[in-house]
VEXSETI-139083 format. One line per field, with one value per residue: residue in one letter; x, y, z negated of N, C-alpha, C in turn; residue number from 1. Coordinates in pm, 1 decimal. Example, Ala and Ser with C-alpha at 12.3 -4.5 7.8 and 13.67 -1.06 7.14 Angstrom:
2
residuo	a;s
n_xx	1319.0;1285.0
n_yy	-569.0;-225.0
n_zz	-780.0;-708.0
ca_xx	1230.0;1367.0
ca_yy	-450.0;-106.0
ca_zz	-780.0;-714.0
c_xx	1320.0;1290.0
c_yy	-330.0;3.0
c_zz	-780.0;-787.0
num	1;2
***
This chain:
74
residuo	g;f;r;i;r;e;i;p;a;r;p;w;a;v;f;a;c;s;g;a;m;p;d;a;a;q;n;a;w;h;r;i;c;t;e;f;f;p;a;s;g;y;t;p;t;y;e;m;d;i;e;a;y;t;a;g;d;m;s;s;p;d;y;r;s;e;i;w;v;p;v;k;t;t
n_xx	-1874.8;-1795.8;-1715.4;-1899.2;-1747.7;-1770.0;-1573.3;-1417.0;-1433.7;-1112.2;-767.3;-559.7;-237.4;-88.6;89.4;262.9;343.6;610.4;724.8;796.3;595.8;583.4;794.2;813.0;585.4;680.4;908.0;808.9;676.4;867.5;1020.7;845.2;796.0;1024.7;1129.9;910.6;759.2;896.2;975.8;783.5;596.1;356.4;153.5;56.5;-269.8;-344.5;-585.6;-676.2;-505.3;-467.9;-429.4;-404.7;-417.4;-340.8;-508.7;-277.5;57.0;162.9;418.6;614.1;839.7;770.2;513.2;223.0;99.4;-93.9;-24.0;-251.7;-281.4;-408.4;-364.3;-280.2;-174.2;115.9
n_yy	-1607.1;-1322.6;-953.4;-631.5;-311.8;28.4;260.7;530.3;895.1;1012.9;1148.5;955.0;779.0;638.0;376.8;230.9;-104.4;-293.6;-629.2;-968.7;-1137.6;-1238.0;-1070.8;-837.3;-675.0;-634.0;-541.1;-294.4;-174.5;-151.1;71.3;260.2;278.2;354.4;567.5;717.3;810.7;922.3;1141.0;1286.5;1446.4;1318.7;1118.7;769.6;672.1;450.4;289.3;120.8;-85.2;-102.0;-354.9;-403.5;-613.3;-693.4;-924.0;-1187.6;-1332.4;-1366.5;-1452.2;-1337.4;-1077.3;-870.5;-824.2;-624.1;-419.9;-252.7;-49.8;96.8;367.3;527.4;867.3;1133.7;1469.3;1606.2
n_zz	-493.3;-438.3;-491.2;-540.7;-486.0;-597.6;-413.5;-496.6;-359.1;-324.1;-264.5;-104.4;-45.0;230.5;357.7;585.9;663.8;778.4;935.2;804.7;617.7;285.9;214.2;312.1;218.1;-66.0;-34.6;71.7;-141.9;-342.5;-228.2;-230.4;-462.6;-582.9;-406.4;-288.2;-492.2;-686.2;-567.9;-422.2;-534.3;-620.7;-802.4;-882.3;-922.6;-1075.4;-1049.2;-854.8;-548.5;-193.2;-10.3;342.5;575.8;868.0;1184.9;1282.9;1332.9;1031.6;954.8;1119.4;1244.0;1362.4;1223.4;1131.0;847.6;610.6;329.7;82.9;-191.4;-419.2;-522.8;-705.0;-768.6;-953.9
ca_xx	-1745.6;-1731.7;-1766.8;-1901.2;-1702.4;-1761.8;-1434.7;-1431.4;-1359.7;-958.7;-653.0;-505.8;-112.2;-115.8;205.2;288.0;423.2;615.8;757.4;744.7;545.8;556.5;912.4;776.9;523.4;749.2;1031.8;734.8;624.9;986.7;1011.2;725.4;775.5;1182.2;1155.2;804.3;705.3;997.9;1031.8;660.1;487.2;216.9;143.5;-67.3;-399.2;-332.7;-696.1;-624.7;-457.6;-529.8;-312.0;-477.3;-363.3;-395.3;-498.9;-144.2;158.6;219.8;579.4;658.0;899.7;660.2;403.2;251.0;-9.5;-73.0;-57.7;-297.7;-226.9;-483.0;-285.0;-331.7;-97.2;137.7
ca_yy	-1531.8;-1206.8;-860.8;-540.5;-221.7;158.5;316.4;681.7;963.6;1102.5;1137.1;799.8;815.3;511.1;334.8;124.0;-193.6;-378.9;-769.1;-1092.5;-1157.1;-1134.2;-964.0;-667.5;-598.8;-628.5;-429.3;-145.9;-139.4;-122.5;212.8;360.9;332.4;427.5;666.2;789.0;869.3;1038.1;1265.0;1322.7;1519.0;1234.0;994.3;669.4;681.4;315.2;228.4;18.9;1.5;-177.6;-396.4;-438.4;-689.6;-736.0;-1050.3;-1207.2;-1410.3;-1304.4;-1476.5;-1250.8;-956.0;-738.8;-818.7;-481.1;-416.5;-106.1;-42.9;234.0;382.7;652.2;916.2;1269.0;1558.1;1577.4
ca_zz	-569.0;-396.0;-589.1;-471.3;-539.1;-554.8;-391.8;-505.4;-286.5;-386.4;-173.8;-63.6;38.5;315.2;400.7;701.5;646.3;912.1;872.3;769.2;444.4;171.2;199.9;378.7;99.6;-173.1;15.1;78.8;-267.6;-404.5;-150.9;-254.8;-593.2;-586.5;-316.9;-227.1;-577.8;-748.4;-467.3;-351.6;-644.1;-655.9;-886.9;-865.2;-1033.8;-1129.1;-1057.5;-765.5;-445.9;-86.4;89.5;467.5;638.5;1074.3;1245.3;1321.7;1219.3;913.6;955.1;1245.2;1199.1;1413.2;1163.8;1051.5;755.3;569.1;163.8;49.9;-329.6;-453.6;-556.9;-772.8;-773.8;-1075.5
c_xx	-1683.5;-1806.3;-1778.7;-1838.2;-1711.8;-1630.2;-1462.4;-1379.6;-1198.6;-846.9;-584.9;-351.0;-137.9;39.2;209.1;381.1;498.7;729.9;715.2;695.7;589.2;697.1;883.6;684.7;601.2;874.5;961.0;724.4;768.7;1032.4;942.4;752.9;943.1;1179.0;1010.4;772.9;791.8;986.9;892.9;592.4;360.5;268.2;44.1;-163.5;-403.0;-466.6;-690.2;-554.9;-531.8;-412.7;-410.6;-385.6;-408.9;-412.0;-369.1;-61.1;200.3;386.9;663.7;735.6;850.4;542.8;362.5;112.1;-15.2;-101.6;-130.4;-306.3;-326.0;-378.0;-334.7;-199.0;-39.6;171.2
c_yy	-1398.7;-1065.0;-732.9;-396.5;-84.6;225.8;472.1;734.7;1040.8;1053.1;967.7;852.2;636.7;491.2;207.6;32.0;-282.4;-513.9;-843.2;-1091.4;-1259.3;-1031.5;-843.8;-601.7;-596.1;-532.9;-303.8;-83.7;-70.2;46.5;297.8;407.6;382.5;519.1;808.1;858.0;994.4;1151.8;1365.7;1458.3;1453.3;1148.0;910.8;714.9;560.7;254.3;99.0;32.6;-124.9;-246.1;-456.4;-512.9;-751.4;-892.4;-1064.0;-1307.1;-1322.9;-1314.4;-1409.1;-1150.6;-853.1;-721.8;-695.7;-511.5;-255.6;-119.5;108.3;220.1;485.5;709.9;1051.5;1332.5;1573.1;1735.1
c_zz	-493.0;-479.2;-470.6;-533.2;-491.6;-505.9;-397.8;-446.0;-364.7;-266.3;-184.8;-17.7;86.7;362.5;498.3;647.3;750.5;832.3;812.4;603.5;399.7;150.4;226.8;286.4;-2.1;-132.3;10.8;-72.3;-332.4;-321.5;-212.9;-396.1;-647.2;-497.8;-320.7;-370.7;-652.0;-671.8;-381.9;-405.5;-662.0;-725.1;-826.8;-940.8;-1102.4;-1170.3;-959.6;-628.7;-356.2;-25.9;214.6;553.1;790.9;1076.4;1292.0;1329.5;1125.5;881.4;1032.2;1194.1;1265.5;1327.3;1088.5;995.4;693.8;382.1;134.9;-109.3;-328.5;-574.7;-642.9;-789.1;-929.9;-1091.7
num	1;2;3;4;5;6;7;8;9;10;11;12;13;14;15;16;17;18;19;20;21;22;23;24;25;26;27;28;29;30;31;32;33;34;35;36;37;38;39;40;41;42;43;44;45;46;47;48;49;50;51;52;53;54;55;56;57;58;59;60;61;62;63;64;65;66;67;68;69;70;71;72;73;74
***
């Protein structure tokens, strides 16, 4: 059930995400869409995004992960 994908080289915006899942990821996405993109001069490429989850207790308020979004300048 695995697929191999090539990820093209391009700029990525990387966002730290902290807190219990899934609320922390949902809150981070909300801020990315309502705060970062409107103010940054970047737009998402809408190709894919990556959510990188670390080992640990995902229900912990200290849990850390990252959201990677490929971007282009507007």
